[in-house]
Structures are given as structure tokens and as C-alpha cells.
N, C-alpha and C positions, 0 to 999 in steps of 0.2 A: 504493500500500500504506500509506504513511504517512498519507495522507488518510483512508483507511478506518479505520485505527486511531485517528486523532484523533476521527473522528465517533463511533466506538464508545465511546471514552473519554468524550466529551461526553455521550452518552445515558446511560451508566452513572452519571456524576456527577449528571445531571439526575434520574435515577430515584431516586438516594439522597437528593437534596434534597427531592423530592416525598414520599418515604417518611418523612422525618425527623419530621414531626409525630406520626405513628403510632408511631414507634420510640422517641422520646425523650419523657420525662415533661414536661408543660407546666404542669399546675395542681396545686395542693394544695386538695383539697376538705375543708372542716371541717364535717362533718355536725352538725346541731343537733336531731335528733329524739331520742326517749327511748331507743331501742335502740342507737344507734351513737355516742353521745357520753358519755365518762366524766366530763368536766368542762365543763359549759356555761358557767360563769361565767368561767373562765380563757380560754375560746375567744374571748371578746370582747377580752380583753387581747392575745391573739395578733394579732387583726385590727387593733387599735389600733397595735401595734408595727410591723406591716407598713406602715401609713400613715406612721408616724414615719420609716421607712426610705426614704420617697419612693415607695413602691409604691402601686398602686391595688388595691382589693378589690371583688369583686362580692358583693352581698347578695342571695341567692336567695330572694326572698320566697315563703313558703308551700311551699318545696321542702325536704323533710326537716327541718321545724321552723324554717326560716329559716336555711339553711346559708350559709357563707361560702366563696368561692373566691379564691385568691391565686396569683400566679405562683409556680411551684416554684423555691425556692432552698434551699441548704443551711442558711442562717441561719433561715428560717422552720421548716423541718423540725426543726432542733435545738431551737428554742423549744418546739415542740409536744411533743417528747419530754421536755424538761426539766420542763415544766409539767403533764404528764399529760393533754394534750388529744388526743383521737382525731382522726385525719386519714387521708386517702386520696390517694395520688399517682395522677394520671390523665393520659392523653395528650390532646392537643388534640382528637382525634377523639372520645374519650369525653366530653370536656367539651362539645363541640358537640352531642352527643346530648342532654345536659341542657338546653342553651340552647334547642334546638328544642322540647323538651317544654314548657318554661316559656313559650315564645313562642306556643304554639298558642292560638288565640282561646278555646277551650273550657277552657283550664287557668287556674284562678284563681291566677296567680303573675306575678311580674315580676322583672327583674334591675335592681338599683339600684347604680350606681357609687359607691363610697366613695373620696373623692379626697384629703382632707387631714385630719390629726388635729385635732379641735376642742380649743381651749384651755379648760380646765375650771377653774372656781372653785367652792368650797364656802363658803357664808356660815356661819361658825361662830366662836364666841368663843374666845380663846386658852386659856381654862381648861375647855374642853369635857370633860364626863364621858364615859366609854366607852359609856354607854347613850343618848347623845344622837343618834346619826346612823348610820342603816343605809347611807347612800350612801358615807360615809367608809369604812365597813367593807368594802363590796363593791369600791370602787375600789382600795383597798389590796390586797385579796385577788386581784383580777383583774390587778393590777400595771399599772394605768392612772394616769398621773401627774396630780396636781391641785394647786392652790394654795388656801390658806385666806385668806379675806378677812373682815373684820368692819367695824364702823361707821366706824372711822378711814379705812380704805381706800376704803369706799364714798363717803364724803364728799369724798375726794380724787380721785374719778373714776377709780380704778384698774380699775373694772369694764369700762371700755372696752377693756381689753387682752384680754378673754376672749370666747369664743363661747357658752359654756354656764354657767349658774349654778344651783346647788342650794340650796334652803332646806329645813330640816328642823324639828326641834322648837324653833321660834323663835316669839316673840310680838311682832307688829308693832303691838300696841295699847298697849304700855307698862305691862302688868299682870304682867310677869314670869312668864308662863305660868299665871297664877292659882293659883300654888302657895302663896300666903300662908297660907291657912287651915290647911293640913296641915304646911307645912315652914318657917314663918317663923322658927323657932328653929334650923334647920339651918345649919351653917356655909356650905355651898355656896350656899344661897339668899341669905344675908346678903352673901356675896362677890359674887354676881351683881348684887344691888341696888347695892352700892357701886361696882362697876366701871362699870355703866351710868350711874349718876348722875355719876360722874367724867367720862366721855366726853361726856355731855350738857352739863355745865357748861363743859368745855373749849371746846366749839364754840358756846357762847352760847345753849343751849336751857335754858329754865327747868324743863322736865319731860322725863322719858325718853320719854313718848308723843310729844312734839314731835320728838325725835331720831329715833325709829323711823319717824315719818311722812316725815321728810326722806329716810331710807334707802329707804323703800318707793317714794318718787317716783323715786329714782335707778334702782331696779330697773324700775319702769314704763317709764322712758325707755330703758333698756337693751333691753327687749322691743320697744318702739315702733320702735327703730332697727334691729331685725333680730336681736336676741339670743334665745336659747333658755332658758326658765325651767322648772325642774322642782322641784316642792315636794311634801313629804310631811307627814303628821300635822298638828300645829297650825299649821304655817307656811302651810297652804293657806287656811283660813278666817280666821285672824288677819290675814293679809296683805290680803285683800279688805276686812275690817272696818276695818283701820287706814286704808285709803284712803277708804272710805265715810264715816268719822267725822271727816274733816277739817273743822275749824270748830266742833266741839263737844267736850265732855269726857265720856268714857264710863268713866273710871277713878275708883274710890272712894278714900276717905281712906287706906287702907293702902298704896296705890300711889303717890299723888302729893300727899297732904296735904290734899286738899279733896274734897268730894262731887262726884258726876257732875252734869252739867246736868239740869235737870228735864224738858227736852223732847228727850231723846236720840233717841228713836225717830223723831220728826218731822224731826230735823236730818240724819239719815243720807241720803247721796246714793249710791244703789246704782249709778248710772251710772259711778262712778269705779273700781269694782272690775272684775275680769276675769270672774268666774264666777257670782256669787250675787246674788240679788235678794229683796226682800220678806221678809227674816228679822227676827227679834227679837233685839236685843242684850241680854245678861244682865249687869247691872252689879253684882249681888250679889257681894261679895268672898269669901263663903263657898261660892259655887257654882263647882265645877271645870268650867266650860264657858263658852265665849265667847258663843254664840248658839244659835239654833234650827237652824242649818245642819247641825250634826253630829247623827247618828242613834244615837250610842253608847248613851245611856240608854233609848232607846225601842225598840231592835231585839229584845232578848230572844231571842237566837239561841244555841243550844247549840254548844259548840266542835266536837263531832264532826260537825255538819252545816253548819258555817260555811264555805261555799265560794262564791266568786263566779265568774261566767262572763264570758269575753272575747267580744266581738263579732267576727264574721268580716266583713271588708271586701273589696271588690273591689280586688285588688292593682293591676290595670291602670288603674283609674279613681280609686282613693283610695290612692295609695302611702303617704301620711304616716301615717294611722291603721293601715294594714297593717304598716308598719315598727314602730310603737310596740307592736303586739300580737303580734309574732312570738314563738312559744313552742312547746314540745313537748307542750302540753296547753292546752285552752281552759277548763279548770276549775282555778281557783287557790284554794289553801287560804287562808281568811280570817285576819286578824290584827287585833288591837285597837290603839288609840292614844288619845291625848287627843281627837284627831279621827279617828274610825274610818271614817266614810262620810258621804255627802252626801245629804240629803233631796232627792228629785227636784223637789219643788214649789218649791225655792229656786234651781234652776238657771236661768240665763238661756237664752233661746230659741236662741242661737247656740252653746251649749255642746255638744260632741260627747261622748256617753257611750260609753266603750270597754270598760267592765267594770261589771257590776251584780250585786247580789243581789236578785233579783226578789221573793221572798216578803216582804222588808221594804221594797220600793219605794225602794231606795237605790242610789246610784251609788258605785262604789269607785275608778274610774279615768276621768278626764275630760280633755278637751283643747280648746284653742281658739286662735284667732289674735288678735293685737293689733298693729296697725300692720304692720310688716314681719316681726315675730317671732312666736313661738308660746309658749304656756305649757301645762304638763301638771301636773295635781294627782292625787296618789295617796294615798288614805286609809289610815290605819294607821301604826304605828311601825316594826315590824320583821317582814318577811315570814316569818321562821323562828322567831319567839318570840311565841306567841299573845297573851300579856298581860304584856309586859315591865314589870317594876316598877323604880322608881328604886332605884339601888344594886346592881341585879343585874349580873353580869359581862356583857361584850359577847358576842354570838353568835359561835361559832367556825364560820366558813364552810367550813372544811375538812371539816366534818361534813355540809355541805349543798351540794356542788359542782354539783348539778343543779337547784337551787331555781328553780321557775318564777316565784315571786313576786319574787325578786331579778333574774331575767332582764328583767322589765319595766323595772326601773331602768336596766339596761345598754343596753336598746334605746334609751332616751332619750339615753344618753351618746353612742352612735354616730350617732344621727339627724342631728346637725348636719354630719357628714362627707359626707352624701349629696349627689350632684349633683342639683339640683332639677329636676323635670320640671313643665311646665305642667299644671294640672288639666284632664282631658278632660271635655267636656260632651256 
């Protein structure tokens, strides 16, 4: 009798154990589509917070806008509620159904494991104005921690402590953003010149352009060794130009006290840059443009029709660009900047275009590999301010919690956390 009762108790316990996955919640699904997510931007911060807690997260590529799945815990649920992020608690069995759907060969999706929070750095001067950097705005809004670095830290090799670096409205040619013509009498411009000249002199550089070249090389080596670089606006083309112009002088008298070299165009070495080739450098100090790379002045696109399109990649064969393009729409509202977009004829053959405005034959969002690392360039200044002017207040992201343009930035932030898969051939 006792043996029978023991066996009965054993099978009851076994049945309860087998039923446990269906009876108890196992996953928090954070949907990222248009209909089911109230705050896409803070959802990235929730995922980052889970990684900080030592948890793993699944990035469900092309499933409900690139949803996230995290083990169910009270801490993550509480964060979702506090930050207004929509979520769904589901059992292991329910989640297995999603996994099976995504794993089907005919479904253009994949599941990428996010394993550890990337260490994030933003290259920005100490006296940065609020209109300077959309990435700083969105990282702060999403509650993703980051450190600020500038030339002093770069030259001291502090960048080696980080996985991901952002460059924004920065000028790596030593021409102070080519703001001289319009803003040379503005206090902020004069302060910028003075601060950069002080740093250059302190480190033994005769010109600011030489300082910026040294910093650009530190960044290049960071990517070469496996770092992730994300740049926007004028940091994109000015970075490549700064590298390509090594050995010549492209800055005119207002910037460094002497005229540019007479053979600037012939001295450019396009092989030194990441993305661009065969462009013309503009040395005129009255011209608010660095080169022929940018399409801002030639595009003539009205604001109400200015949208660019994201490419759709094969998630199972090209997970990297698929991650970088996750969104709840493939049509992104355009936005201007000192560097708005990239003329396709100036892109190197190994550059991957991920977003374009076809009528103007321009790329808006591009990506490539360099050494062990990668770089991503995103044209425009602020995804939710079509033509942001100097002195305007910063964008209030609480008014744009589902911004698809800002989502592209945050895709890049989480990308380094992914467990890398070998490319399928």
C-alpha cells in the first residue's frame, strides 16, 4: 500500500513538473511593431538593463518589428511598467511557438542572442550645445548609460575601454564645422576655436587639423581592432576626408592661418577612408560644405515627400544589416543636416546601402566592415527635427517615443551585444 502511494505521489509530482512550463510564466515579450508598443525607444533601455543585470535577451529579428524576449522577472516587469513600455508575459510553450515560427526556413527572421551590455562612449566636447547630438538625447531618454570622451581622452587611449563609439556633429578636418562665414563672431564659435587650439598646443600639434587627424587615427585603430563606430551628420564625411587628407593642407586662412595647398585634390588618398571615394574637397571658407559627398544642396526635395526607404535583408543569411534595420516601418521620415545624405557615385564598392532615397540617387544609411570592427554612417542631424537650426532647443523625445528614425540609432547601440554568428554562404 505504501509503495502504491509512493508511486502515485511520484507520478503526481512528475506530472506537475512537466506541466510547470505551461502553468508558470517564463518570458517577457517586448513587442516592437507599430500597434503593440507604446514606447519603442525606452524598450531598448529595458533590454539594455536586462543585460546589465546579467540576463540574456533574444532579439527576434523581423518578428513584430524586431521584438525582444527576456526571462520573466519581477524586476524587468517593474521596469516596463515604470517606463511605459508595453510587454506581454508568456509561458515557455507560447514562446516556443514563436521560436518555431521564426525558425521555419520560409520565414525571413532569426533569433539573435544578446549577451552583455556594450560599453558606450560618445565623442563630444565638454561644452556641447543641446543641438549638437541626437544620440546623446536618445541614450539619455532610453536610460542607457554612456561616457563622454573628447580629444584628451582619445589621445590617452581611453577609447580602448569601450565597445561602441558615436561621432556626431564633429569636424575631423580642423575647419570647425565650416561655421566661420556665418558664426565667426558668435561666442560659442570663438570658444570652440580657443578650446581646440589649446588642446592642440598642449599635445604638441601646430594646427587643430593635425590634432583631429591624430584622433581620427585612434578611432580607425579602434575599429580595426574590433570596435563599433556609429557616426551621424558631418562626422561621417568629415571623418573620411580628414583621413584622406593626411599629408596635405585643405584648411584656408580663417582656420589655420595659411592657405590650403595648391594640389589638394591630387594629394587626397581615398584608400585611407572607410566609405567614400573620388569626391571633390571644397576649400572655400565661405562654403558651408566639406565636399561633393553630401547631397544636401543638390537634392531639392520637399519636406512632405522626404522619406527614405530601408532595405529588407535576409535575416538568416545577413543578420548584421537585418539587426541594424529593425523597425516598425520601412519608410523613414527624412531629416536634414550639414551632411544630409551621401551621393551614391562617391560610395566605395564594399559599402552596404541600408537606406536610400531613390529619386535623388542618394544613400541615407550605410554600413561597412574595417578590420575586425564595423562602422555605420547615418545622414542627417536629428530624426525628429527636419531642419534643426543652431540655437534651437533640443528635441523633446517624450513627444516622439515611437520614432522610427531614432530606432535606427538604438539598433546600433544594441548591435555590439549580439552573439556573433558566422556569415552563411
